[in-house]
C-alpha angles and dihedrals in degrees: 000000000000097000120139140201116217120215108219137172143113119302115283098017092118102268097134092041088054092046091051090051093047094051094034088236090142096198119131117231122226117265099242137086119278094020085147116053106160112044114257114223124204139172118222130191114245110233109240124169090193090077090063091045091055091047091055088068104026120051115218143167097230140021117207120188128205114265135220123212112225127187122200105212120197117256117280122221135195108288095032091128087060093048099267115153095006085306097160091056094046094047089049089054090053091049090060093058126080102216136018130234101197109201114205125189110237101166138080119233123153090201093061111070116225114215092229096037098247138062108252113151096185092045089050092049089048092055093052097043093046090052091050091048092049091048089052090047089058091049094047092045092055091048090049092053091053094046091048091056091050092047091059088066089058093258101166095200091049090052090055090048092052091059094049093046093048090054090048091050092051089049094050095044088068090056091251121143121245093231087063091059129096104247128171123218088258090052091052091054086065098040103039096066087060090062092222114206095217092053092064116104113253137205116194114222112201107206102209137183120265090254092056104051093143091053099241097147123112087246092063093041089058092050091049091052091051092046091051089056088053094047088244136126135239130218117193118208140144106245093198092052092046089052090055092046091052091063093057128089118245096267094048091046092052091051092047092050091048090053089052092047092242127137095203139009117264089237092060090056091045096051093047092048092046089052089054091045089062090057092249133143138180137244126178142223117199134190144122092287099050147341107218139182113217125200122228136158117262109265095031116149126226097268092052091050091050089049090060088063093048127350092228091057093071095063093035094049115133105165143318135231107220139183134158130252087243089057089054093048090050099044099030098219142039089244091056091046089054092047090051091054092244096119104100125203109214131189134210095291096055113122109219119240126215108261095027117147108207141191111194125209112205133178130237 
């Protein structure tokens, strides 16, 4: 699945530091606005303890995790929707992603210049979201003009679209985000092809100081309140600390986290949640050659899952033998799972479940 999360935010909020940590790039970005012009793209492994659980019972030569595509998009500024600060290019980069990781600065540091001169998380969020709303307003307005012309020729579908687009325009003119609107499935058939920026799911990432790793500051509290109003979530982490953690080996990382009193790195939580934000889930294949996590959309049927392994498998799919990771943990081997009657044979209509381990039978 080639879906991507875009990291957005104002300049100097910690986006590139977070991206470096996620991708284990390790390089420090310069402390000035627009230090990233072209979007950097990275692939990051999705932490998944189930791979180790499978390996406890099935020996293999290689373990391959699922991956998440992350795009580091240069900092937006006020006026981006009108082309300010290379705004058209940046907004276009966001449009190509499928979910947004909105990084918000929630720490004080006189050595890190803030683009507006003061730390104001809600003000920062407002700048970004207003620019996205205004960009969407331009897109919807242009679509409305086209639909209006078609409707004059008694095009019934165009007339329906005009009504939907007019409601969307009125919504956006207030600075509200489209995902906060009440849209029917029919409405979305009109809006979705426009790839609206404010319809994309968002996860707010509160970039906190090292002495506020649990995100207890008033800054983070304000972000959480805003996110709750949007029906979104917040993850608090220290991007600089996560960047340092990313350079350590597993043993050193475990010791460092223990010293901090943390069970897991903030990045692990972020990557897993971002994966879920994209509407993705994981199934596994397991054998002596490799144990592998495969990425599919939630609700995918067996043939679609097989097609992720090889495109020909989708049309040649016959059936699948399926069990869960929990079945393997309980029964210790595939043979024992089969003997216990837990090995399921599923046809073309089977909807894959997260944590399935599958063997696909395909034709020739």
